[in-house]
N, C-alpha and C positions, 0 to 999 in steps of 0.2 A: 381192351375189354376189362370191366372190373367185376368183382364178385360182391354179391350184397353183403355188408358187414354182419348182419345177423347170422348168415350162413357161414362166413369165414371164422366167427368166432366159435364155432363148433366144429368145424372140420377136423378129422383125424386120420392119420395113415391107416389104410385098411390092413396094412402088414402087422405094424407093430403096436398099433392104437395111440401113438404119440402124436404130438403137435408136428405141424408142417410150418414153412416159411412160404408167405405168398411173394412171388418176385413178378410183379405186376407187369412191367415193361417186355418180359420174356413169356408171359401167360403160363407160368408154371407154379405148382406148388411143390416144395422140395423139402424131403426128409434127410436132414443132416446126418442121422443115424444109419440109415440103411442106403443112403446116396441113391435114393429114387426120386425121380422128377415126374409128377403127374401133370399132364396138359389139362389146359383150361379152353374149352373152346365155346365161343360165344356166350361167355360168361358162366358156362356149366362145366365144372371140374370132372374130369374123366378119373373116377376114382377105383380103377381096376387095377390089380397089381400086375396082371398079364399086359395090360396096355402102358404100364408105366415104363420109364427109361432108367436103367442103372448107369450112373455116371462114371467116367474114369477119374482118375486121380486129377488130372488137370482141371477138368470141368468141376469136379467136387472142389477143389482148392479155389478155383475162381468164385464158384457161389458162396462158399463159406466166408471169404474174403470180404464180398459184398454185404453178406449179412451182418458181418462185424462192423464194417465201415459204416454202412448206411442205417445200421440201428434198427434192422427188419426184425419185427417181434414174432414170436410164434403164434399160431393161431389160438392158442388157449394157455 
């Protein structure tokens, strides 16, 4: 499921207020600075810090590499 482009362009991390990266095939918005992944359920981002997942080094490295390799742009 996708996120509306207008919504995606304004989404920010609720913790540090910085941009996120939309990893569409994994249905997550990822913050590389805090290593937090926010789920997207039925096209609706769950933007609650308490509901996010902090990723370990392996997952962080995997997603950071995908972002770089695939040219995934930040939300703003």
